[in-house]
C-alpha positions as CSV (number, residue, x, y, z in Angstrom):
1,M,3.9,10.8,-46.2
2,Y,2.6,14.2,-44.9
3,T,-1.0,13.3,-44.5
4,E,-3.2,14.4,-41.6
5,Q,-2.5,11.1,-40.0
6,A,1.3,11.4,-40.3
7,W,1.7,15.0,-39.1
8,I,4.5,13.9,-36.7
9,Y,6.8,13.5,-39.7
10,K,6.0,17.1,-40.8
11,R,6.7,18.3,-37.3
12,A,10.0,16.5,-37.4
13,A,10.9,18.2,-40.6
14,L,10.1,21.6,-39.0
15,S,11.8,20.9,-35.7
16,Q,14.4,18.4,-36.6
17,T,16.9,18.8,-33.7
18,K,14.5,20.1,-31.1
19,T,14.0,17.9,-28.1
20,A,10.7,16.1,-28.4
21,L,10.7,13.6,-25.5
22,I,12.6,13.1,-22.3
23,D,12.4,10.1,-20.0
24,S,12.8,11.5,-16.5
25,C,13.7,8.0,-15.1
26,T,16.5,7.1,-17.5
27,G,17.5,10.6,-18.7
28,I,17.1,9.4,-22.3
29,Q,16.2,12.2,-24.7
30,W,14.9,12.0,-28.3
31,S,14.9,14.8,-30.8
32,Y,12.0,15.0,-33.2
33,E,14.3,13.4,-35.8
34,E,15.1,10.5,-33.4
35,L,11.4,10.1,-32.6
36,T,10.5,9.6,-36.2
37,S,13.4,7.2,-36.6
38,Q,11.9,5.1,-33.8
39,I,8.5,5.4,-35.3
40,S,9.8,4.1,-38.6
41,K,11.4,1.1,-37.0
42,W,8.2,0.1,-35.3
43,S,6.3,0.8,-38.5
44,Q,8.6,-1.5,-40.4
45,Y,8.2,-4.2,-37.8
46,F,4.4,-4.0,-38.1
47,H,4.7,-4.1,-41.9
48,Q,7.0,-7.2,-41.7
49,Q,4.4,-9.0,-39.5
50,D,1.8,-8.3,-42.2
51,Y,-0.7,-6.8,-39.8
52,Q,-3.7,-5.5,-41.5
53,K,-5.5,-2.2,-41.2
54,G,-7.8,-2.2,-38.2
55,D,-5.8,-4.9,-36.2
56,R,-5.5,-4.1,-32.5
57,I,-2.1,-3.6,-30.8
58,V,-2.3,-3.9,-27.0
59,V,0.3,-2.2,-24.8
60,L,0.9,-3.1,-21.2
61,S,3.6,-0.9,-19.8
62,Q,4.6,1.8,-17.3
63,N,5.0,5.3,-18.8
64,R,8.1,5.5,-21.0
65,I,8.9,7.5,-24.2
66,E,9.0,4.4,-26.4
67,L,5.2,4.2,-26.2
68,F,5.0,7.3,-28.4
69,A,6.9,5.6,-31.1
70,I,4.6,2.6,-30.9
71,L,1.5,4.9,-30.9
72,F,2.5,6.8,-34.0
73,A,3.7,3.7,-35.8
74,C,0.3,2.2,-35.2
75,G,-1.3,5.2,-36.9
76,M,1.2,5.0,-39.8
77,N,0.1,1.4,-40.5
78,G,-3.7,1.8,-39.9
79,L,-3.4,-0.2,-36.7
80,I,-5.4,0.6,-33.5
81,Y,-3.4,1.4,-30.4
82,V,-4.9,-0.1,-27.2
83,P,-3.1,0.9,-24.0
84,L,-4.2,-1.2,-21.0
85,N,-4.1,-0.5,-17.3
86,F,-1.3,-2.7,-16.0
87,R,-2.8,-2.6,-12.5
88,L,-5.7,-4.7,-13.5
89,N,-5.7,-8.4,-12.5
90,K,-5.6,-11.2,-15.0
91,R,-9.4,-11.8,-15.0
92,E,-10.0,-8.1,-15.8
93,L,-7.3,-8.0,-18.5
94,R,-8.8,-11.1,-20.0
95,Y,-12.2,-9.5,-20.4
96,I,-10.7,-6.6,-22.3
97,L,-8.5,-8.8,-24.5
98,D,-11.5,-10.9,-25.4
99,D,-13.4,-7.7,-26.2
100,C,-10.8,-6.1,-28.5
101,M,-9.1,-9.3,-29.8
102,P,-5.5,-8.0,-30.4
103,V,-2.9,-9.5,-32.7
104,L,-0.1,-8.4,-30.5
105,I,0.7,-7.5,-26.9
106,I,3.7,-5.2,-26.3
107,C,5.0,-5.2,-22.7
108,D,7.8,-3.6,-20.8
109,E,10.1,-6.0,-18.9
110,E,8.2,-5.5,-15.6
111,H,4.9,-6.7,-17.1
112,Q,6.4,-9.4,-19.4
113,P,5.1,-12.2,-17.1
114,I,1.6,-10.9,-17.3
115,G,1.8,-10.7,-21.1
116,E,3.2,-14.2,-21.3
117,A,0.2,-15.5,-19.3
118,F,-1.9,-14.8,-22.3
119,S,-0.2,-17.4,-24.5
120,D,-2.8,-17.2,-27.2
121,I,-1.6,-13.8,-28.2
122,T,1.8,-12.9,-29.7
123,L,4.1,-11.0,-27.3
124,A,6.8,-8.4,-28.0
125,L,8.8,-6.2,-25.7
126,V,8.9,-2.4,-25.7
127,T,12.7,-2.7,-25.7
128,K,12.7,-5.1,-28.7
129,T,15.7,-4.7,-30.9
130,L,14.4,-3.4,-34.2
131,E,16.4,-3.6,-37.4
132,F,15.8,-0.6,-39.7
133,S,16.9,-0.5,-43.4
134,V,14.6,1.8,-45.3
135,D,11.6,3.9,-44.5
136,P,8.6,1.5,-44.9
137,S,6.0,2.3,-47.5
138,T,2.8,3.6,-46.0
139,D,0.3,2.6,-48.7
140,V,-2.5,2.2,-46.1
141,N,-5.9,3.6,-47.4
142,W,-6.3,6.1,-44.6
143,S,-9.4,8.1,-43.6
144,T,-9.4,10.7,-40.9
145,T,-12.5,8.9,-39.4
146,D,-10.5,5.6,-39.0
147,P,-9.8,4.5,-35.5
148,W,-6.4,5.3,-34.1
149,M,-6.9,4.4,-30.4
150,I,-9.2,2.4,-28.1
151,I,-8.9,3.6,-24.5
152,Y,-10.9,1.6,-22.0
153,T,-12.8,3.4,-19.3
154,G,-12.2,2.5,-15.7
155,G,-15.3,0.4,-15.3
156,T,-16.1,1.6,-11.7
157,T,-19.8,1.3,-12.3
158,G,-19.8,-1.7,-14.6
159,K,-17.7,-3.4,-17.3
160,P,-15.0,-1.3,-19.0
161,K,-16.0,0.2,-22.3
162,G,-13.6,0.6,-25.2
163,V,-13.7,4.3,-26.3
164,V,-12.8,4.4,-30.0
165,L,-10.9,7.6,-30.9
166,S,-10.4,8.4,-34.6
167,F,-7.5,10.4,-36.2
168,N,-10.0,13.3,-36.3
169,A,-10.8,13.0,-32.6
170,V,-7.2,13.0,-31.5
171,N,-5.9,15.6,-33.9
172,W,-8.8,18.0,-33.4
173,N,-8.4,17.8,-29.6
174,A,-4.7,18.7,-30.1
175,L,-5.5,21.6,-32.5
176,N,-8.2,22.9,-30.3
177,T,-6.0,22.8,-27.3
178,I,-3.0,24.5,-29.0
179,T,-5.1,27.3,-30.4
180,S,-7.4,27.8,-27.3
181,W,-4.7,27.5,-24.7
182,G,-1.9,29.3,-26.7
183,L,0.6,26.4,-26.7
184,N,3.7,26.7,-28.8
185,E,7.2,25.3,-29.4
186,T,8.5,26.9,-26.2
187,D,6.2,24.8,-24.0
188,C,7.4,21.9,-21.9
189,T,5.2,19.6,-19.9
190,L,5.9,17.0,-17.2
191,N,3.5,14.0,-17.5
192,Y,2.9,11.6,-14.6
193,M,-0.6,10.8,-15.7
194,P,-0.7,7.1,-16.7
195,M,-0.5,6.6,-20.5
196,F,-3.3,4.1,-20.5
197,H,-5.5,7.0,-19.7
198,T,-6.6,9.8,-22.1
199,G,-5.2,12.4,-19.7
200,G,-1.7,10.8,-20.1
201,V,-1.8,10.9,-23.9
202,N,-4.2,13.5,-25.1
203,A,-4.4,16.2,-22.5
204,L,-1.1,17.8,-23.0
205,C,1.4,15.3,-24.5
206,I,0.1,15.1,-28.1
207,P,-0.9,18.8,-28.3
208,I,2.6,19.8,-27.2
209,L,4.3,17.5,-29.6
210,M,2.0,18.8,-32.4
211,A,3.1,22.3,-31.4
212,G,6.8,21.4,-31.4
213,G,7.3,21.6,-27.7
214,T,8.9,19.1,-25.3
215,V,7.2,16.3,-23.3
216,V,8.9,15.0,-20.2
217,I,7.6,11.5,-19.1
218,G,7.6,10.4,-15.5
219,S,6.7,6.9,-14.4
220,R,5.9,6.2,-10.7
221,F,4.8,9.4,-9.1
222,Q,6.8,10.7,-6.2
223,A,5.7,14.2,-4.9
224,E,9.1,15.8,-4.3
225,E,10.7,14.1,-7.3
226,A,7.9,15.6,-9.5
227,L,8.3,19.1,-8.1
228,R,12.1,19.0,-8.6
229,A,11.6,17.8,-12.2
230,L,9.3,20.8,-12.9
231,N,12.3,23.0,-12.3
232,T,15.0,20.7,-13.7
233,Y,13.4,20.6,-17.1
234,K,12.1,24.2,-17.0
235,T,8.5,23.1,-17.6
236,T,5.8,25.7,-18.5
237,I,2.5,23.8,-18.0
238,S,1.7,20.4,-16.4
239,L,-1.4,18.4,-15.4
240,F,-1.8,16.6,-12.2
241,V,-4.8,15.2,-10.4
242,P,-5.8,16.7,-7.0
243,T,-4.4,13.8,-5.0
244,M,-1.0,14.4,-6.6
245,Y,-1.3,18.1,-5.7
246,Q,-2.1,17.3,-2.1
247,A,1.0,15.2,-1.8
248,M,3.1,17.8,-3.5
249,L,1.9,20.7,-1.3
250,E,2.9,18.7,1.8
251,T,6.6,18.4,0.8
252,E,9.3,20.5,2.4
253,Y,10.5,21.3,-1.2
254,Y,7.3,23.1,-2.1
255,K,7.5,25.3,1.0
256,T,10.8,26.9,-0.2
257,A,10.8,26.3,-4.0
258,T,9.9,28.7,-6.7
259,F,8.8,27.7,-10.2
260,P,10.0,30.6,-12.4
261,T,9.3,28.9,-15.8
262,V,5.8,27.5,-14.9
263,K,3.1,29.6,-16.5
264,V,0.3,27.7,-14.8
265,F,-0.5,24.5,-12.9
266,L,-3.4,22.6,-14.3
267,A,-5.7,20.2,-12.3
268,G,-8.0,17.6,-13.9
269,G,-9.3,14.1,-13.5
270,A,-11.4,14.9,-10.5
271,P,-13.0,17.9,-8.7
272,C,-10.3,20.0,-7.1
273,P,-10.6,21.0,-3.4
274,H,-10.6,24.8,-3.0
275,S,-7.9,24.4,-0.4
276,I,-5.5,23.5,-3.2
277,Y,-6.3,26.8,-5.0
278,D,-5.7,28.6,-1.7
279,R,-2.2,27.1,-1.2
280,F,-1.1,28.1,-4.7
281,Q,-2.6,31.6,-4.4
282,E,-0.8,32.2,-1.1
283,K,2.5,31.6,-3.0
284,G,1.5,33.8,-6.0
285,I,1.4,30.8,-8.4
286,L,-1.2,30.6,-11.1
287,F,-3.5,27.5,-10.9
288,K,-6.6,26.4,-12.6
289,E,-8.9,23.4,-13.4
290,G,-9.8,21.7,-16.7
291,Y,-12.5,19.3,-17.6
292,G,-12.8,16.4,-20.0
293,L,-13.5,12.8,-20.4
294,T,-12.2,9.9,-22.6
295,E,-15.1,10.3,-25.0
296,A,-14.5,14.0,-25.6
297,G,-11.0,15.4,-25.9
298,P,-10.2,15.3,-23.0
299,N,-10.0,19.1,-23.3
300,N,-13.2,21.1,-23.7
301,F,-12.8,24.3,-21.7
302,Y,-10.4,27.2,-21.2
303,I,-10.2,29.7,-18.4
304,E,-7.7,32.6,-18.3
305,S,-5.2,31.9,-15.6
306,S,-5.6,35.4,-14.2
307,L,-9.3,34.8,-13.6
308,A,-9.1,31.3,-12.1
309,Y,-8.9,32.5,-8.5
310,S,-11.9,34.9,-8.8
311,K,-13.8,32.1,-10.5
312,K,-12.7,29.3,-8.1
313,G,-13.9,25.9,-9.3
314,S,-14.8,27.1,-12.8
315,V,-13.4,25.3,-15.8
316,G,-14.0,28.4,-18.0
317,K,-15.7,28.7,-21.3
318,S,-15.9,26.3,-24.3
319,M,-12.8,26.2,-26.4
320,L,-12.6,27.5,-30.0
321,F,-13.6,24.4,-32.0
322,N,-16.2,22.7,-29.8
323,D,-19.6,23.7,-28.3
324,V,-21.3,22.9,-25.1
325,K,-24.8,23.3,-23.7
326,I,-26.6,22.3,-20.5
327,I,-29.9,20.4,-20.7
328,N,-32.5,20.2,-17.9
329,G,-34.8,17.3,-17.0
330,E,-37.4,18.6,-19.5
331,G,-35.0,18.5,-22.4
332,L,-34.6,22.3,-22.5
333,E,-31.4,24.4,-22.3
334,C,-30.7,25.7,-18.8
335,G,-30.5,29.3,-17.8
336,V,-27.9,31.0,-15.5
337,D,-27.1,29.0,-12.4
338,E,-29.6,26.2,-13.4
339,V,-28.1,22.7,-13.0
340,G,-28.5,20.2,-15.8
341,E,-26.5,17.6,-17.9
342,L,-23.5,18.8,-19.9
343,Y,-23.7,18.1,-23.6
344,I,-20.6,18.5,-25.8
345,S,-20.2,18.6,-29.6
346,G,-17.2,18.9,-31.9
347,K,-14.8,16.9,-34.1
348,H,-12.9,15.7,-31.1
349,L,-15.7,13.4,-30.0
350,F,-15.2,9.6,-29.9
351,T,-16.7,7.5,-32.7
352,H,-18.3,4.7,-30.7
353,Y,-17.8,2.2,-28.0
354,W,-16.1,-0.9,-29.3
355,N,-18.6,-3.8,-29.6
356,N,-21.2,-1.8,-27.7
357,N,-23.9,-0.2,-29.9
358,K,-26.4,0.1,-27.1
359,E,-24.1,2.3,-24.9
360,T,-23.1,4.3,-28.0
361,E,-26.7,5.1,-28.9
362,L,-27.3,6.2,-25.3
363,T,-24.3,8.5,-25.3
364,L,-24.1,10.0,-28.8
365,R,-27.3,11.7,-30.2
366,D,-27.6,14.1,-33.0
367,G,-24.0,15.1,-32.9
368,W,-24.0,15.7,-29.2
369,L,-22.3,13.7,-26.5
370,R,-24.3,13.3,-23.3
371,S,-21.5,13.5,-20.7
372,G,-23.4,12.3,-17.7
373,D,-21.9,15.2,-15.7
374,L,-24.0,17.9,-14.1
375,A,-23.0,21.5,-14.7
376,K,-24.1,25.1,-14.6
377,F,-22.8,28.5,-15.8
378,D,-22.8,31.9,-14.2
379,L,-23.9,35.3,-15.4
380,D,-20.5,35.8,-17.1
381,G,-20.8,32.5,-19.0
382,Y,-18.2,30.6,-17.0
383,Y,-19.0,26.9,-16.5
384,Y,-18.8,24.9,-13.3
385,I,-19.0,21.1,-13.0
386,V,-21.3,20.1,-10.2
387,G,-21.0,16.3,-10.2
388,R,-22.0,13.1,-11.9
389,K,-25.7,12.8,-12.9
390,K,-25.7,9.2,-11.5
391,E,-24.2,10.4,-8.2
392,M,-26.8,13.2,-7.5
393,I,-28.6,12.4,-4.3
394,I,-32.4,12.8,-4.0
395,T,-33.3,13.1,-0.3
396,G,-36.9,14.0,0.8
397,G,-37.6,15.2,-2.8
398,E,-34.6,17.6,-2.8
399,N,-31.6,17.4,-5.0
400,V,-28.2,17.3,-3.3
401,Y,-24.9,17.5,-5.3
402,P,-22.2,15.6,-3.5
403,Q,-19.4,18.0,-4.6
404,E,-21.1,21.0,-2.8
405,V,-21.2,19.0,0.5
406,E,-17.6,17.8,0.0
407,Q,-16.3,21.3,-0.5
408,C,-18.2,22.4,2.7
409,L,-16.5,19.6,4.7
410,L,-13.1,20.6,3.3
411,L,-13.5,24.0,4.9
412,H,-13.1,22.4,8.3
413,K,-9.5,22.7,9.4
414,H,-9.3,19.1,10.5
415,V,-10.7,17.6,7.3
416,R,-8.0,16.5,4.8
417,E,-10.3,14.7,2.3
418,A,-14.0,14.1,1.9
419,A,-16.4,12.2,-0.3
420,V,-20.2,12.1,-0.2
421,I,-22.7,9.5,-1.5
422,G,-26.4,8.8,-1.1
423,I,-27.4,5.6,0.7
424,S,-30.9,4.1,0.4
425,D,-33.2,5.3,3.2
426,K,-36.8,4.2,3.9
427,K,-37.7,7.6,5.2
428,W,-35.8,10.0,2.9
429,G,-35.4,7.9,-0.2
430,E,-31.6,8.5,0.1
431,S,-29.6,9.8,3.0
432,V,-26.5,12.0,2.6
433,T,-23.5,10.0,3.9
434,A,-20.0,11.4,4.1
435,F,-16.6,9.7,4.3
436,V,-13.9,11.9,5.9
437,C,-10.1,11.6,6.3
438,Q,-8.8,13.9,9.0
439,T,-5.5,15.7,9.2
440,V,-4.9,13.9,12.4
441,P,-7.1,10.9,13.5
442,T,-9.8,11.6,16.2
443,L,-9.4,15.4,16.2
444,S,-13.1,15.9,15.2
445,S,-16.3,14.1,16.0
446,E,-19.3,13.3,13.8
447,V,-21.3,15.8,15.9
448,E,-18.8,18.5,15.3
449,L,-18.6,18.1,11.6
450,I,-22.4,17.9,11.2
451,S,-22.6,21.1,13.2
452,H,-20.0,22.7,10.9
453,C,-22.1,21.7,7.8
454,K,-25.2,23.3,9.3
455,N,-23.4,26.7,9.3
456,Y,-23.0,26.5,5.5
457,L,-25.7,24.2,4.0
458,G,-29.4,23.9,3.9
459,S,-30.6,21.3,6.4
460,Y,-31.5,18.7,3.7
461,K,-27.9,18.8,2.4
462,V,-26.2,18.2,5.8
463,P,-24.9,14.6,6.1
464,K,-27.0,12.3,8.2
465,K,-24.0,10.2,8.9
466,I,-20.2,10.7,8.7
467,I,-17.8,7.7,8.5
468,F,-14.2,8.3,9.3
469,V,-11.6,6.5,7.2
470,E,-7.8,6.6,7.0
471,E,-7.8,6.9,3.2
472,L,-10.4,7.2,0.5
473,P,-10.5,4.4,-2.1
474,R,-9.3,5.5,-5.5
475,T,-9.2,4.4,-9.1
476,D,-5.9,4.0,-10.9
477,V,-6.1,7.6,-12.2
478,G,-6.8,9.2,-8.8
479,K,-10.5,9.5,-8.9
480,I,-12.5,8.6,-5.7
481,D,-14.0,5.1,-6.2
482,K,-17.6,5.7,-5.1
483,K,-18.5,2.1,-5.9
484,K,-16.1,1.0,-3.1
485,L,-17.5,3.7,-0.8
486,F,-21.0,2.1,-1.2
487,E,-19.5,-1.2,-0.2
488,L,-17.9,0.4,2.9
489,A,-21.2,2.0,3.8
490,M,-23.0,-1.3,3.5
491,K,-20.4,-3.0,5.7
492,E,-20.8,-0.2,8.3
493,E,-24.5,-0.6,8.3
494,N,-24.3,-4.4,8.7
495,V,-22.0,-3.9,11.7
496,M,-24.4,-1.4,13.3
497,T,-27.3,-3.8,12.7
498,E,-25.4,-6.7,14.3
499,K,-24.6,-4.5,17.4
500,R,-28.3,-3.4,17.7
501,G,-29.3,-7.0,17.5
502,S,-27.0,-8.1,20.2
503,V,-28.2,-5.6,22.7
């Protein structure tokens, strides 16, 4: 029973009565003993259905603690756990289902009608009544390199890709996080990250369960509710995306509350505006950023909390059991402050993309993952993520990194959010185009913000055009959807062309 794949049973033996999981919506709490009991019930159900090693089990559900029982039970039976984004439409879900070909869809009651729409696949409910007699035998011929999960990427630049994570990948990410970040059984995290995303499963939840701590699961994010839960459950470390932090900082509760048990607040999923650092620093609260991706970890770096403010924007240094390097356009390793593509290696890397050898070969080479992210490191060896390689703007032969321009715009007191893209331009190749949300509409003009940028940036980096919007389009995990920004820019250009034509 106590193989590397079934470590949760060993943890339960060591931490039998300790609280493992709490559902913040229902108040339900499971000890480690209760968690393994629920795992065994689902494991027996899968065994009774005669599912075979390698079969895919799809889950379509809001965050809830039952998903951990299903996840571990899949591992116990050699089945592959495939959580899906419940916000996708039927056509998008059909594409993924046709790609992974599951034997079962498990839904919560809210998403049962969606599950029933796919009548060619067996359906079960998360709340299914499970009879349990004896602990099922686990005679699966396991290997640590076998798949445990397939997590589909967002697909904002194309079709979603199924990222295959082995037992090795998941467990080494957890071990690396525990040892590098110093997690232990006293830690407690509050998780509102969606559990169809690697950040909602692998960033802190599985590492803290492996360490014997407590995971509190939230479902629909509400800023004040989340802040109160941090204190109610005496959390120590939690991960939120920048958009969540922006909402939390605007609440009345944040202005007066203290967070005595919180060691540090952690941001991830998207670049963090420096203004968020400033708000936490003003209150004397420790705050830092992490970096990862579905294909690696998602944890890869560590920065000491005490250094995060002096190294604002840095994700730190490579963790204990992985390596990183930055490669320039000539294929050579970069020097200090030289921007190049971030490469990552370690046992926490994904195995392959499901049914997609071409993309696998482009991404994994000689034991290194080509992240597609641009990065640099400073004289002290601390790393900074500059932006996506595909998003780098080349204007008049010069490289412009959108994140630098975005951070500049955010320095303006009237700018709440900003996003920058490159738009095809006959003269410059690409022109720097910014989308801006203001704190109050119409406070600033395009001329004023361009003038502001000229005070901080080289002339070629200054936006040629600024488009004001009420909200920036986002993916389901809080990242700015730059594909939709391109569509907005094209609409804006078409409108301007029509106006010029009518004059």
